[in-house]
C-alpha positions in Angstrom: -10.5 -8.5 4.2 -7.1 -8.6 5.9 -3.8 -8.6 4.1 -0.2 -8.4 5.3 2.5 -6.2 3.7 6.1 -5.5 4.6 6.8 -2.0 6.0 10.4 -0.9 5.7 11.5 1.9 8.1 14.8 3.9 8.4 15.9 7.1 9.9 17.4 9.9 7.8 18.4 13.4 9.1 16.0 13.3 12.0 13.0 12.0 10.0 11.6 8.5 9.9 11.1 7.3 6.3 8.8 4.3 5.5 7.7 2.4 2.5 5.7 -0.7 1.6 8.1 -3.2 0.0 5.4 -4.9 -2.1 3.8 -1.9 -3.7 6.1 0.7 -5.4 5.1 4.3 -4.7 3.7 3.7 -1.2 6.0 5.7 1.0 5.9 8.5 3.5 7.9 10.2 6.2 7.3 11.5 9.7 8.9 12.6 13.0 8.2 9.2 14.7 8.0 5.6 13.5 4.4 5.5 14.9 3.4 8.4 12.7 5.0 6.9 9.6 3.3 3.5 10.3 -0.1 5.3 10.4 0.7 7.3 7.2 1.7 4.2 5.4 -1.6 2.5 6.2 -3.5 5.5 4.9 -1.3 5.7 1.7 -1.6 2.0 1.0 -5.4 2.1 1.3 -5.5 5.1 -1.0 -3.3 3.5 -3.6 -5.3 0.2 -3.5 -8.6 2.1 -3.9 -7.3 4.2 -6.8 -5.9 1.2 -8.6 -9.2 -0.6 -8.3 -11.0 2.4 -9.8 -8.5 2.8 -12.6 -8.7 -1.0 -13.4 -12.5 -0.8 -13.5 -12.4 2.1 -15.9 -9.8 0.6 -18.2 -11.5 -2.8 -18.3 -14.8 -1.5 -19.5 -18.4 -2.8 -19.1 -17.8 -6.4 -20.3 -15.1 -7.1 -17.7 -15.6 -9.4 -14.8 -13.9 -8.7 -11.5 -13.5 -11.1 -8.7 -11.4 -11.5 -5.6 -8.1 -13.3 -6.0 -6.9 -15.1 -2.9 -3.2 -15.8 -2.8 -1.3 -17.6 0.0 2.3 -16.5 0.2 5.0 -18.9 1.1 6.8 -18.2 4.4 
């Protein structure tokens, strides 16, 4: 499955800082924008996986999970 997110980058005191606009808490830093982009992808995948695991635990055995497809307006 492929999804698009908005990466926000800025430079601060010699470091590149990056965050994912749509998901609070997904942020990182690095010496280059390329490094930050790679770090953001890794952080985003980690947060999504963790959130799925937590949701499954909280929902319990009677919950039904399914994929939700959303088309964003441009």
